[in-house]
N, C-alpha and C positions, 0 to 999 in steps of 0.2 A: 291945050297947048299950055294955057294961060296960067292951068288947075296947076300945071307940075311947074312953070317956070313961080310962080307963087308960093308954092313949096318948098322947090329947094334952094339955096342959096349957093351951097358947091356944087356946078353944073357938073365935074365930074364923076359922079357916082350916081346920076339921075337914074341908071337902070335900077340900080339896086332897090328902088322905093318905090316902084309902080305895082307893085301887089298890092304895097296899101293904098295908094292914091286909084287903084281901078277899085278896091275896096269901097272907099269912101268914095268915089264916083257912082256905084252902084248904090248904095245906102241914099243917094240924094235925091226927094223927091223932084219931078219936073214941074218946073212952071205950068206947063200947059194943059197935064192930064194930072197933075196933084199926087204921084203915083212914083215912085220909084222904081228903077229900073230890071231889081230884083220882083220887088212884088209886080211886075205887070210879065216878069217868064217866066216865074216860080210856082204866082201866086202870094208868096209870107216875103217876111224879111229874114233877112240874114241875120243871127246874132253875131251882134261884133266886140271883138278885144273889150271894150268899153263894159259892151253889157254883162262880158263874160263876170269880168273882172268886180263892178256895181253890181250886180242881182237887180233888176228893175225890179218894182211889187209887180207886176204878174206874175214872176217867175219866181216868187217867195211860197206860191201859192203850188209849185208843179212838186211836185213829185222829183227827186232824181234817180 
């Protein structure tokens, strides 16, 4: 809940932002394992919107 409170200023529409918060949570590495939930469950990191928008260096060598 701390993440939800920190992210949202207007508490009336908090439910509209849960998908973004869930994606951020799933991409954040855990302190004890140093792995994100995405990596632990699926064995890979999921591309986030910023990854698609700003294309990381490793993505520039992949064919589209």
